C-alpha positions as YAML, in Angstrom:
chain: A
units: angstrom
residues:
- id: 1
  name: MET
  ca: [0.00, 0.00, 0.00]
- id: 2
  name: HIS
  ca: [1.41, 3.38, -1.01]
- id: 3
  name: GLN
  ca: [1.86, 5.97, 1.65]
- id: 4
  name: GLY
  ca: [-1.03, 8.43, 1.49]
- id: 5
  name: ALA
  ca: [-3.30, 6.00, -0.38]
- id: 6
  name: PRO
  ca: [-6.90, 6.21, 0.83]
- id: 7
  name: VAL
  ca: [-7.99, 3.54, 3.30]
- id: 8
  name: GLU
  ca: [-10.93, 1.48, 2.18]
- id: 9
  name: GLY
  ca: [-14.13, 2.64, 3.82]
- id: 10
  name: HIS
  ca: [-12.60, 5.94, 4.87]
- id: 11
  name: ASP
  ca: [-13.61, 9.32, 3.48]
- id: 12
  name: PRO
  ca: [-10.35, 11.08, 2.51]
- id: 13
  name: TYR
  ca: [-12.03, 14.49, 2.70]
- id: 14
  name: ALA
  ca: [-13.45, 13.91, 6.16]
- id: 15
  name: GLY
  ca: [-11.69, 15.69, 8.93]
- id: 16
  name: PRO
  ca: [-10.27, 13.97, 11.97]
- id: 17
  name: ARG
  ca: [-12.87, 12.09, 14.02]
- id: 18
  name: ASP
  ca: [-14.17, 13.88, 17.05]
- id: 19
  name: PRO
  ca: [-13.26, 11.61, 19.93]
- id: 20
  name: TYR
  ca: [-16.29, 12.90, 21.83]
- id: 21
  name: ALA
  ca: [-18.75, 12.13, 19.04]
- id: 22
  name: PRO
  ca: [-21.22, 9.25, 19.74]
- id: 23
  name: GLY
  ca: [-20.86, 5.93, 18.02]
- id: 24
  name: PRO
  ca: [-18.00, 3.49, 17.47]
- id: 25
  name: PRO
  ca: [-14.73, 4.70, 15.87]
- id: 26
  name: ASP
  ca: [-15.36, 2.69, 12.70]
- id: 27
  name: GLY
  ca: [-18.34, 4.88, 11.89]
- id: 28
  name: HIS
  ca: [-20.92, 2.07, 12.25]
- id: 29
  name: HIS
  ca: [-23.70, 2.73, 14.80]
- id: 30
  name: ARG
  ca: [-24.41, -0.14, 17.16]
- id: 31
  name: PRO
  ca: [-27.91, -0.51, 18.64]
- id: 32
  name: ARG
  ca: [-28.25, 0.87, 22.13]
- id: 33
  name: ARG
  ca: [-28.24, -1.80, 24.84]
- id: 34
  name: ARG
  ca: [-31.56, -2.04, 26.65]
- id: 35
  name: ARG
  ca: [-31.45, -1.41, 30.33]
- id: 36
  name: ARG
  ca: [-31.91, -4.56, 32.37]
- id: 37
  name: ARG
  ca: [-35.42, -4.69, 33.80]
- id: 38
  name: TRP
  ca: [-35.12, -7.85, 35.91]
- id: 39
  name: PRO
  ca: [-33.97, -6.04, 39.10]
- id: 40
  name: LYS
  ca: [-37.18, -4.00, 39.04]
- id: 41
  name: ILE
  ca: [-39.27, -7.07, 38.32]
- id: 42
  name: LEU
  ca: [-37.59, -9.01, 41.11]
- id: 43
  name: GLY
  ca: [-38.08, -6.12, 43.50]
- id: 44
  name: ALA
  ca: [-41.77, -5.89, 42.64]
- id: 45
  name: VAL
  ca: [-42.20, -9.64, 43.20]
- id: 46
  name: LEU
  ca: [-40.46, -9.44, 46.58]
- id: 47
  name: VAL
  ca: [-42.63, -6.50, 47.65]
- id: 48
  name: ALA
  ca: [-45.76, -8.41, 46.58]
- id: 49
  name: LEU
  ca: [-44.65, -11.48, 48.56]
- id: 50
  name: VAL
  ca: [-43.98, -9.40, 51.67]
- id: 51
  name: LEU
  ca: [-47.39, -7.76, 51.40]
- id: 52
  name: LEU
  ca: [-49.02, -11.15, 50.89]
- id: 53
  name: VAL
  ca: [-47.30, -12.66, 53.93]
- id: 54
  name: VAL
  ca: [-48.00, -9.66, 56.17]
- id: 55
  name: GLY
  ca: [-51.58, -9.38, 54.98]
- id: 56
  name: GLY
  ca: [-52.09, -13.12, 55.39]
- id: 57
  name: TYR
  ca: [-50.75, -13.00, 58.94]
- id: 58
  name: PHE
  ca: [-53.11, -10.22, 60.02]
- id: 59
  name: TYR
  ca: [-56.03, -11.91, 58.26]
- id: 60
  name: LEU
  ca: [-55.41, -15.20, 60.08]
- id: 61
  name: ASP
  ca: [-54.84, -13.39, 63.37]
- id: 62
  name: SER
  ca: [-58.20, -11.65, 62.98]
- id: 63
  name: ARG
  ca: [-59.95, -15.03, 62.62]
- id: 64
  name: LEU
  ca: [-59.02, -16.14, 66.15]
- id: 65
  name: LYS
  ca: [-61.92, -16.16, 68.60]
- id: 66
  name: ARG
  ca: [-61.06, -13.98, 71.56]
- id: 67
  name: GLU
  ca: [-62.47, -13.77, 75.08]
- id: 68
  name: ASP
  ca: [-61.55, -11.88, 78.23]
- id: 69
  name: VAL
  ca: [-60.05, -14.84, 80.14]
- id: 70
  name: LEU
  ca: [-56.87, -13.76, 81.92]
- id: 71
  name: THR
  ca: [-57.87, -11.06, 84.40]
- id: 72
  name: ASP
  ca: [-56.28, -9.89, 87.61]
- id: 73
  name: TYR
  ca: [-57.93, -10.65, 90.95]
- id: 74
  name: ALA
  ca: [-56.93, -10.49, 94.61]
- id: 75
  name: GLY
  ca: [-54.37, -13.16, 95.41]
- id: 76
  name: ARG
  ca: [-53.44, -14.00, 91.81]
- id: 77
  name: PRO
  ca: [-49.97, -15.63, 91.59]
- id: 78
  name: ALA
  ca: [-47.15, -13.33, 90.56]
- id: 79
  name: ASP
  ca: [-45.26, -13.64, 87.27]
- id: 80
  name: THR
  ca: [-42.83, -16.54, 87.19]
- id: 81
  name: PRO
  ca: [-39.90, -17.46, 84.91]
- id: 82
  name: GLY
  ca: [-40.84, -18.93, 81.55]
- id: 83
  name: THR
  ca: [-44.20, -19.08, 79.80]
- id: 84
  name: ASN
  ca: [-47.30, -20.99, 80.93]
- id: 85
  name: TRP
  ca: [-50.21, -22.02, 78.70]
- id: 86
  name: LEU
  ca: [-53.52, -23.52, 79.74]
- id: 87
  name: ILE
  ca: [-54.66, -25.67, 76.81]
- id: 88
  name: VAL
  ca: [-58.30, -26.76, 76.97]
- id: 89
  name: GLY
  ca: [-60.30, -29.14, 74.83]
- id: 90
  name: SER
  ca: [-63.97, -28.34, 75.29]
- id: 91
  name: ASP
  ca: [-67.04, -30.36, 74.36]
- id: 92
  name: SER
  ca: [-68.59, -27.40, 72.55]
- id: 93
  name: ARG
  ca: [-70.79, -28.46, 69.63]
- id: 94
  name: GLU
  ca: [-70.64, -24.98, 68.11]
- id: 95
  name: GLY
  ca: [-70.77, -25.19, 64.32]
- id: 96
  name: LEU
  ca: [-71.91, -28.83, 64.25]
- id: 97
  name: SER
  ca: [-75.13, -29.82, 62.49]
- id: 98
  name: ARG
  ca: [-77.38, -32.55, 63.85]
- id: 99
  name: SER
  ca: [-75.92, -34.96, 61.29]
- id: 100
  name: ASP
  ca: [-72.39, -34.00, 62.42]
- id: 101
  name: GLU
  ca: [-73.31, -34.65, 66.06]
- id: 102
  name: LYS
  ca: [-74.66, -38.06, 65.10]
- id: 103
  name: LYS
  ca: [-71.60, -38.91, 63.00]
- id: 104
  name: LEU
  ca: [-69.17, -37.83, 65.73]
- id: 105
  name: ALA
  ca: [-71.23, -39.38, 68.55]
- id: 106
  name: THR
  ca: [-71.09, -36.12, 70.50]
- id: 107
  name: GLY
  ca: [-74.72, -35.89, 71.56]
- id: 108
  name: HIS
  ca: [-76.62, -32.61, 71.58]
- id: 109
  name: ALA
  ca: [-75.59, -31.01, 74.88]
- id: 110
  name: GLU
  ca: [-75.75, -27.21, 74.96]
- id: 111
  name: GLY
  ca: [-72.97, -24.90, 76.10]
- id: 112
  name: ARG
  ca: [-69.28, -25.68, 76.69]
- id: 113
  name: ARG
  ca: [-67.61, -27.95, 79.21]
- id: 114
  name: THR
  ca: [-63.98, -28.94, 79.57]
- id: 115
  name: ASP
  ca: [-63.05, -32.31, 78.12]
- id: 116
  name: SER
  ca: [-59.27, -32.03, 78.66]
- id: 117
  name: MET
  ca: [-56.92, -29.60, 80.40]
- id: 118
  name: MET
  ca: [-53.12, -29.41, 80.10]
- id: 119
  name: LEU
  ca: [-50.62, -26.96, 81.53]
- id: 120
  name: LEU
  ca: [-47.74, -26.31, 79.11]
- id: 121
  name: HIS
  ca: [-44.59, -24.62, 80.46]
- id: 122
  name: TYR
  ca: [-41.45, -23.63, 78.58]
- id: 123
  name: GLY
  ca: [-38.47, -21.58, 79.61]
- id: 124
  name: ALA
  ca: [-34.85, -21.77, 80.77]
- id: 125
  name: GLY
  ca: [-35.64, -24.74, 83.03]
- id: 126
  name: GLY
  ca: [-36.97, -26.83, 80.15]
- id: 127
  name: THR
  ca: [-40.38, -27.69, 78.74]
- id: 128
  name: SER
  ca: [-43.14, -29.65, 80.45]
- id: 129
  name: LEU
  ca: [-46.70, -30.68, 79.69]
- id: 130
  name: VAL
  ca: [-48.81, -31.56, 82.73]
- id: 131
  name: SER
  ca: [-52.27, -33.11, 82.40]
- id: 132
  name: LEU
  ca: [-54.89, -31.91, 84.88]
- id: 133
  name: PRO
  ca: [-57.60, -34.63, 85.03]
- id: 134
  name: ARG
  ca: [-61.07, -33.15, 84.78]
- id: 135
  name: ASP
  ca: [-62.22, -35.30, 87.75]
- id: 136
  name: SER
  ca: [-59.65, -33.64, 90.06]
- id: 137
  name: TYR
  ca: [-61.31, -32.53, 93.31]
- id: 138
  name: VAL
  ca: [-60.18, -28.94, 93.98]
- id: 139
  name: PRO
  ca: [-61.48, -25.75, 95.62]
- id: 140
  name: ILE
  ca: [-63.41, -23.57, 93.17]
- id: 141
  name: PRO
  ca: [-63.55, -19.89, 94.19]
- id: 142
  name: GLY
  ca: [-67.08, -19.04, 95.28]
- id: 143
  name: HIS
  ca: [-68.38, -22.61, 94.83]
- id: 144
  name: GLY
  ca: [-66.72, -24.77, 97.46]
- id: 145
  name: SER
  ca: [-64.85, -27.90, 96.34]
- id: 146
  name: ASN
  ca: [-65.85, -29.84, 93.24]
- id: 147
  name: LYS
  ca: [-64.44, -31.50, 90.13]
- id: 148
  name: LEU
  ca: [-62.10, -29.30, 88.13]
- id: 149
  name: ASN
  ca: [-64.30, -29.29, 85.04]
- id: 150
  name: ALA
  ca: [-67.16, -27.92, 87.16]
- id: 151
  name: ALA
  ca: [-65.26, -24.62, 87.35]
- id: 152
  name: PHE
  ca: [-65.75, -24.19, 83.61]
- id: 153
  name: ALA
  ca: [-69.45, -25.02, 83.92]
- id: 154
  name: PHE
  ca: [-69.89, -22.53, 86.78]
- id: 155
  name: GLY
  ca: [-67.97, -19.58, 85.35]
- id: 156
  name: GLY
  ca: [-66.44, -20.39, 81.96]
- id: 157
  name: PRO
  ca: [-62.73, -20.15, 81.13]
- id: 158
  name: LYS
  ca: [-62.16, -17.16, 83.44]
- id: 159
  name: LEU
  ca: [-63.17, -19.14, 86.54]
- id: 160
  name: LEU
  ca: [-61.34, -22.23, 85.28]
- id: 161
  name: VAL
  ca: [-58.08, -20.26, 85.01]
- id: 162
  name: GLN
  ca: [-58.57, -18.77, 88.47]
- id: 163
  name: THR
  ca: [-59.27, -22.24, 89.92]
- id: 164
  name: ILE
  ca: [-56.13, -23.73, 88.35]
- id: 165
  name: GLU
  ca: [-53.95, -20.80, 89.39]
- id: 166
  name: GLN
  ca: [-55.15, -21.10, 92.98]
- id: 167
  name: ALA
  ca: [-54.73, -24.89, 93.05]
- id: 168
  name: THR
  ca: [-51.24, -24.90, 91.50]
- id: 169
  name: GLY
  ca: [-49.77, -21.52, 92.42]
- id: 170
  name: VAL
  ca: [-48.72, -21.16, 88.77]
- id: 171
  name: ARG
  ca: [-49.72, -18.01, 86.88]
- id: 172
  name: VAL
  ca: [-51.30, -18.72, 83.48]
- id: 173
  name: ASP
  ca: [-49.87, -16.44, 80.76]
- id: 174
  name: HIS
  ca: [-51.83, -17.69, 77.73]
- id: 175
  name: TYR
  ca: [-55.06, -19.56, 77.08]
- id: 176
  name: ALA
  ca: [-56.11, -21.75, 74.14]
- id: 177
  name: GLU
  ca: [-59.36, -23.70, 73.73]
- id: 178
  name: ILE
  ca: [-60.72, -25.78, 70.87]
- id: 179
  name: GLY
  ca: [-64.10, -27.51, 70.55]
- id: 180
  name: PHE
  ca: [-65.17, -30.78, 68.94]
- id: 181
  name: GLY
  ca: [-65.86, -29.37, 65.47]
- id: 182
  name: GLY
  ca: [-62.59, -27.47, 65.25]
- id: 183
  name: PHE
  ca: [-60.67, -30.48, 66.53]
- id: 184
  name: VAL
  ca: [-61.98, -32.71, 63.75]
- id: 185
  name: GLY
  ca: [-61.41, -30.05, 61.08]
- id: 186
  name: VAL
  ca: [-57.78, -29.50, 62.07]
- id: 187
  name: VAL
  ca: [-57.01, -33.24, 61.99]
- id: 188
  name: ASP
  ca: [-58.67, -33.75, 58.61]
- id: 189
  name: ALA
  ca: [-56.95, -30.66, 57.17]
- id: 190
  name: ILE
  ca: [-53.53, -32.34, 57.52]
- id: 191
  name: GLY
  ca: [-54.67, -35.75, 56.31]
- id: 192
  name: GLY
  ca: [-54.99, -37.43, 59.70]
- id: 193
  name: VAL
  ca: [-52.59, -38.19, 62.54]
- id: 194
  name: ASP
  ca: [-50.42, -41.27, 63.06]
- id: 195
  name: ILE
  ca: [-51.12, -43.12, 66.33]
- id: 196
  name: CYS
  ca: [-49.97, -46.52, 67.59]
- id: 197
  name: VAL
  ca: [-52.87, -48.28, 69.34]
- id: 198
  name: LYS
  ca: [-51.78, -50.84, 71.96]
- id: 199
  name: GLU
  ca: [-55.00, -52.87, 72.12]
- id: 200
  name: ARG
  ca: [-58.45, -52.88, 70.57]
- id: 201
  name: MET
  ca: [-60.49, -49.84, 71.55]
- id: 202
  name: LYS
  ca: [-64.26, -49.96, 71.18]
- id: 203
  name: ASP
  ca: [-66.56, -47.38, 72.71]
- id: 204
  name: HIS
  ca: [-70.02, -46.84, 71.25]
- id: 205
  name: LYS
  ca: [-70.53, -43.60, 73.22]
- id: 206
  name: ALA
  ca: [-67.39, -42.10, 71.72]
- id: 207
  name: GLY
  ca: [-68.02, -43.53, 68.24]
- id: 208
  name: LEU
  ca: [-64.75, -45.47, 68.43]
- id: 209
  name: ASP
  ca: [-63.70, -48.87, 67.07]
- id: 210
  name: LEU
  ca: [-59.95, -49.26, 66.54]
- id: 211
  name: GLN
  ca: [-57.80, -52.33, 66.01]
- id: 212
  name: PRO
  ca: [-54.31, -52.67, 67.57]
- id: 213
  name: GLY
  ca: [-51.35, -51.35, 65.58]
- id: 214
  name: CYS
  ca: [-49.94, -48.13, 64.16]
- id: 215
  name: GLN
  ca: [-52.42, -46.34, 61.92]
- id: 216
  name: THR
  ca: [-53.55, -42.95, 60.64]
- id: 217
  name: LEU
  ca: [-56.63, -41.64, 62.43]
- id: 218
  name: ASN
  ca: [-58.99, -39.26, 60.69]
- id: 219
  name: GLY
  ca: [-60.72, -36.46, 62.58]
- id: 220
  name: THR
  ca: [-63.70, -38.56, 63.73]
- id: 221
  name: GLN
  ca: [-61.49, -41.42, 64.96]
- id: 222
  name: ALA
  ca: [-59.08, -39.03, 66.68]
- id: 223
  name: LEU
  ca: [-61.93, -37.34, 68.53]
- id: 224
  name: GLY
  ca: [-63.14, -40.71, 69.80]
- id: 225
  name: TYR
  ca: [-59.58, -41.65, 70.77]
- id: 226
  name: VAL
  ca: [-59.14, -38.65, 73.09]
- id: 227
  name: ARG
  ca: [-62.69, -38.80, 74.49]
- id: 228
  name: THR
  ca: [-63.10, -42.46, 75.41]
- id: 229
  name: ARG
  ca: [-62.93, -43.40, 79.10]
- id: 230
  name: LYS
  ca: [-63.37, -47.15, 78.73]
- id: 231
  name: PHE
  ca: [-60.23, -48.02, 80.65]
- id: 232
  name: ALA
  ca: [-59.54, -49.57, 84.02]
- id: 233
  name: ARG
  ca: [-57.91, -46.27, 85.07]
- id: 234
  name: ALA
  ca: [-60.65, -44.19, 83.36]
- id: 235
  name: ASP
  ca: [-59.68, -40.51, 83.35]
- id: 236
  name: LEU
  ca: [-56.02, -41.16, 84.17]
- id: 237
  name: GLU
  ca: [-55.42, -43.31, 81.09]
- id: 238
  name: ARG
  ca: [-57.55, -40.93, 79.07]
- id: 239
  name: VAL
  ca: [-55.25, -37.96, 79.76]
- id: 240
  name: GLU
  ca: [-52.25, -40.08, 78.75]
- id: 241
  name: HIS
  ca: [-53.89, -40.70, 75.36]
- id: 242
  name: GLN
  ca: [-54.66, -37.00, 75.05]
- id: 243
  name: ARG
  ca: [-51.01, -36.05, 75.51]
- id: 244
  name: GLN
  ca: [-49.98, -38.76, 73.03]
- id: 245
  name: PHE
  ca: [-52.44, -37.48, 70.47]
- id: 246
  name: PHE
  ca: [-51.63, -33.78, 70.82]
- id: 247
  name: GLY
  ca: [-47.95, -34.58, 70.45]
- id: 248
  name: ALA
  ca: [-48.61, -36.51, 67.23]
- id: 249
  name: LEU
  ca: [-50.84, -33.68, 65.97]
- id: 250
  name: MET
  ca: [-48.21, -30.99, 66.56]
- id: 251
  name: LYS
  ca: [-45.49, -33.16, 65.02]
- id: 252
  name: LYS
  ca: [-47.56, -33.64, 61.86]
- id: 253
  name: ALA
  ca: [-48.80, -30.03, 61.69]
- id: 254
  name: THR
  ca: [-45.26, -28.58, 61.93]
- id: 255
  name: SER
  ca: [-43.63, -31.10, 59.60]
- id: 256
  name: PRO
  ca: [-42.11, -29.86, 56.28]
- id: 257
  name: GLY
  ca: [-44.58, -32.05, 54.38]
- id: 258
  name: VAL
  ca: [-47.45, -29.96, 55.77]
- id: 259
  name: MET
  ca: [-45.83, -26.55, 56.23]
- id: 260
  name: LEU
  ca: [-44.42, -26.44, 52.68]
- id: 261
  name: ASN
  ca: [-47.52, -27.89, 51.02]
- id: 262
  name: PRO
  ca: [-50.13, -25.16, 50.45]
- id: 263
  name: PHE
  ca: [-52.86, -27.79, 49.95]
- id: 264
  name: ASP
  ca: [-52.31, -28.80, 53.59]
- id: 265
  name: SER
  ca: [-50.91, -25.69, 55.27]
- id: 266
  name: ILE
  ca: [-53.60, -23.28, 54.08]
- id: 267
  name: PRO
  ca: [-56.59, -25.43, 55.18]
- id: 268
  name: LEU
  ca: [-54.77, -26.09, 58.47]
- id: 269
  name: ALA
  ca: [-54.24, -22.37, 59.08]
- id: 270
  name: LEU
  ca: [-57.86, -21.54, 58.22]
- id: 271
  name: HIS
  ca: [-59.33, -24.30, 60.41]
- id: 272
  name: ALA
  ca: [-57.03, -23.62, 63.35]
- id: 273
  name: THR
  ca: [-57.50, -19.86, 63.45]
- id: 274
  name: SER
  ca: [-61.28, -20.01, 63.09]
- id: 275
  name: ASN
  ca: [-61.70, -22.64, 65.81]
- id: 276
  name: PHE
  ca: [-59.20, -21.65, 68.50]
- id: 277
  name: ARG
  ca: [-60.49, -19.48, 71.33]
- id: 278
  name: VAL
  ca: [-57.78, -17.43, 73.04]
- id: 279
  name: ASP
  ca: [-57.43, -14.60, 75.53]
- id: 280
  name: ASN
  ca: [-57.86, -11.05, 74.28]
- id: 281
  name: GLY
  ca: [-54.11, -10.49, 74.58]
- id: 282
  name: ASP
  ca: [-53.07, -13.56, 72.59]
- id: 283
  name: HIS
  ca: [-52.08, -13.53, 68.93]
- id: 284
  name: LEU
  ca: [-51.18, -15.88, 66.12]
- id: 285
  name: TYR
  ca: [-47.45, -15.77, 66.85]
- id: 286
  name: ASP
  ca: [-48.21, -16.91, 70.42]
- id: 287
  name: LEU
  ca: [-50.05, -19.96, 69.06]
- id: 288
  name: VAL
  ca: [-47.16, -20.77, 66.74]
- id: 289
  name: ARG
  ca: [-44.70, -20.68, 69.65]
- id: 290
  name: MET
  ca: [-47.05, -22.91, 71.64]
- id: 291
  name: MET
  ca: [-47.21, -25.43, 68.79]
- id: 292
  name: TRP
  ca: [-43.41, -25.62, 68.53]
- id: 293
  name: ALA
  ca: [-43.06, -26.04, 72.29]
- id: 294
  name: MET
  ca: [-45.70, -28.79, 72.25]
- id: 295
  name: ARG
  ca: [-43.92, -30.51, 69.38]
- id: 296
  name: GLY
  ca: [-40.64, -30.44, 71.27]
- id: 297
  name: VAL
  ca: [-41.92, -31.68, 74.62]
- id: 298
  name: THR
  ca: [-43.91, -34.57, 73.16]
- id: 299
  name: GLY
  ca: [-40.99, -35.43, 70.87]
- id: 300
  name: GLY
  ca: [-38.74, -36.19, 73.83]
- id: 301
  name: ASP
  ca: [-37.21, -32.76, 74.47]
- id: 302
  name: GLY
  ca: [-39.10, -32.24, 77.72]
- id: 303
  name: VAL
  ca: [-41.35, -33.82, 80.34]
- id: 304
  name: THR
  ca: [-44.90, -35.07, 79.89]
- id: 305
  name: THR
  ca: [-46.72, -36.15, 83.02]
- id: 306
  name: THR
  ca: [-49.96, -36.12, 85.00]
- id: 307
  name: VAL
  ca: [-50.28, -34.20, 88.25]
- id: 308
  name: PRO
  ca: [-49.45, -36.70, 91.07]
- id: 309
  name: ILE
  ca: [-52.62, -38.44, 92.23]
- id: 310
  name: GLY
  ca: [-53.31, -39.12, 95.91]
- id: 311
  name: GLY
  ca: [-56.50, -41.18, 95.87]
- id: 312
  name: THR
  ca: [-60.19, -41.25, 95.06]
- id: 313
  name: GLY
  ca: [-63.39, -40.22, 96.78]
- id: 314
  name: SER
  ca: [-67.01, -39.28, 96.23]
- id: 315
  name: SER
  ca: [-69.57, -36.76, 97.41]
- id: 316
  name: PRO
  ca: [-73.28, -36.16, 96.79]
- id: 317
  name: SER
  ca: [-72.57, -32.97, 94.81]
- id: 318
  name: ALA
  ca: [-69.52, -34.06, 92.80]
- id: 319
  name: GLY
  ca: [-69.95, -37.84, 92.48]
- id: 320
  name: SER
  ca: [-66.77, -39.89, 92.09]
- id: 321
  name: TYR
  ca: [-63.54, -37.88, 91.95]
- id: 322
  name: ILE
  ca: [-59.78, -38.12, 92.30]
- id: 323
  name: THR
  ca: [-57.53, -36.17, 94.65]
- id: 324
  name: TRP
  ca: [-54.00, -34.85, 94.19]
- id: 325
  name: ASP
  ca: [-51.02, -35.90, 96.28]
- id: 326
  name: ARG
  ca: [-50.61, -32.43, 97.76]
- id: 327
  name: THR
  ca: [-46.96, -32.88, 98.78]
- id: 328
  name: ARG
  ca: [-45.74, -34.22, 95.43]
- id: 329
  name: ALA
  ca: [-48.04, -31.93, 93.42]
- id: 330
  name: GLY
  ca: [-46.66, -28.98, 95.38]
- id: 331
  name: GLN
  ca: [-43.12, -30.02, 94.50]
- id: 332
  name: LEU
  ca: [-44.01, -30.39, 90.81]
- id: 333
  name: PHE
  ca: [-45.69, -27.00, 90.52]
- id: 334
  name: GLY
  ca: [-43.00, -25.46, 92.72]
- id: 335
  name: ALA
  ca: [-40.38, -26.51, 90.16]
- id: 336
  name: ILE
  ca: [-42.42, -24.90, 87.38]
- id: 337
  name: LYS
  ca: [-42.85, -21.67, 89.36]
- id: 338
  name: GLN
  ca: [-39.11, -21.45, 89.99]
- id: 339
  name: GLY
  ca: [-38.14, -22.29, 86.41]
- id: 340
  name: ARG
  ca: [-36.40, -25.53, 87.43]
- id: 341
  name: PRO
  ca: [-36.62, -28.96, 85.76]
- id: 342
  name: ILE
  ca: [-39.30, -31.24, 87.22]
- id: 343
  name: PRO
  ca: [-37.65, -33.94, 89.41]
- id: 344
  name: ARG
  ca: [-37.78, -37.38, 87.82]
- id: 345
  name: ASN
  ca: [-39.45, -38.96, 90.85]
- id: 346
  name: LEU
  ca: [-42.49, -36.75, 90.27]
- id: 347
  name: ILE
  ca: [-43.05, -37.85, 86.68]
- id: 348
  name: THR
  ca: [-45.98, -40.25, 86.24]
- id: 349
  name: LYS
  ca: [-48.25, -41.35, 83.44]
...
């Protein structure tokens, strides 16, 4: 190539290229690169998810049934270390049709009565779940001495809490109650609960007929399982089955297979929040903490027991009842009040 010969593609009369002029140095214009939009899209999706979660939480929280249960009164126990829940299963037929009552063998009784009562404690001293048999003979403020479940019949959950606080010396921080219909709905929402049955259980009054072996109980069967009293030890063996069942229920309800499956988790959340009755100061996050504590204690990370029993008796007003061993019961509840582990010699079925 001769010096000074024009370069192909170059205008010999064009002046020197302005280095500040737009476009590539070869004179060809490249298409402008589009700005990336995915960060904005991702941000919008994240905002939508946050709003959905927050909105869903407040919606579910608003579905909880609330009642003024935990109120101060003269002589109420002071705050103690840890957190104490009173968990009550009531025989309320609210929401059940006549056909439902017949199917579930619940009868047609009006009102609400306690069918099971458990005191759940968790804190630095560990986690414990103590059954309080409904036939326990205890003083009921303003009504003399009677069976524990009579306190609920006399004055509802408020009087029941006061009776338990006075009998145990333990201050109740949270309250949760579920009736027959809600119980069945929660169990069916997660596809049943796995229970190992030791021997055949047949109770026409409870609508129950189970064969021995490990099996999945649907809501109707589970309700019969926790209600039946056809045992030699009656109410004492009944509360053992109730703790076994509630442990299995919490284990299933908090399992990844349920929590990560919207076809199970959403019906569970809707059934649970619309059927649980709590104190006015309780919220959804309190229930979630309770469920995790229950899962842990029944899974072997804590103590499950029945209040120590002293004997039996009867009276014209109360009928047959059971009494607490006041010395051992005092030691058990004393450990809870002080945030200490329950001594092993106090643990019974």
